[in-house]
N, C-alpha and C positions, 0 to 999 in steps of 0.2 A: 550577432545576436539577429534572429528575424524579429519581425511585429508581433509574430502568433503568440497567445497565452493559453495555456491549457487549465482547462476546469477538471477537476475532483469528485468525484460521488463514489462514497459517502465521504467527507472531509475529516468523522469524526468515529467511532464506531467500536462499541463496547462488546466484545466477547461473552460476560458475564461471566460465568463461574464455569471453571475449566477444570479437569482433574488434573493433578499436579505430572510431568513428565508422558501426558497424554495431550494432542492433537486436538483441536479444537475444528469446528465446521471449518471450510472457509469463507472468507469476505472476498466478495469480485467487486473489486475498485473498478469503476469506468472511469478512462481519461480520457475528455474531448478534446479539441484541438480548435479553437472559436476563430480560429481566423481562419479568412476568406480566402488566399493569397500566399500563406507560406506557411511550408511544413517541419515540422519539429522531429529534432533529431534528438536520442536519447544519449546519455555517454551512459547513466548508470542509472539503476534502482534497486535502493538497497534498504534489506529490513534490520531493523533493530534488533538484540538480544533477545531472546524470548518467545520471535515473532518471525515466520518466514515465509519466505515466496515460494508458492505452492508451483503456479504460473506463469508465465512472463508472456503474454505474446504483444507489449510493447516494442520490446528491444530490439533490434537489429536491423528492422527498417526504419523509414523516417512514416511519421504520419504524416498525411497528407490534409489539406484543410477542409477542417469540414467535420473531419472524419473521429472517429472513438479505439481504443481500443481498452484490454483489459488483463488485469495484475489480480494474480489469486494470492491470497495471503494468508495464514494460519495461526493460531496463537498457542505456542507450547509454551507452559509454562514451568521451569525446572526446580519451582522451592511454591508453599504455599502464601498466601498473600495479593496483595491488590499490585496491578503497573497498570501504569498510568504515563503512556512515553507521546508529547504532543509531538515526537521526532520520529516514531515509530515507523513510517517510511517514506524514504525520500528520494525523488524524482530529480535528478540533475539533469537540466536536458536544454536545447537551443532556444527555450520559450523567452520572451519577457521575465516573465512572473520567477523564473529558476531559482533555487529550487524551490519546490512544490516541497508539501509534507504533509503527513496522514495521521490524524491523533487517532492513539489505539488505545483501549484498554482493557483487561479483564483479569482476573481474578484467580489465583492458581488453589485448588483447596485441595485436602485428601482426598483420598480412592478409598471405596471400600474395599472389604475383602470377601473373597468369593468360597 
């Protein structure tokens, strides 16, 4: 393991109300390597059910000291009701504080008819 630590921003996010079976607007999570000397390698970045990763600019290459990368995630409720998941997005990596988690919330709502 490296001596690096990662900072995730934001650490929690509420997508608010999203019509069931539709995608929310994407949330960008910025991942910053707080180390001055050690790179961080990502083993996996996984979204829980009802959330999905739309773009992942972190996997595939080590994150150099002091650098940031971004992951975009969307809320895709399959049913109506409140969703609150403290482990909605999990980053498993070589940093000291691995795994890091982002808590995501949202509420699936009934869509209107056109």
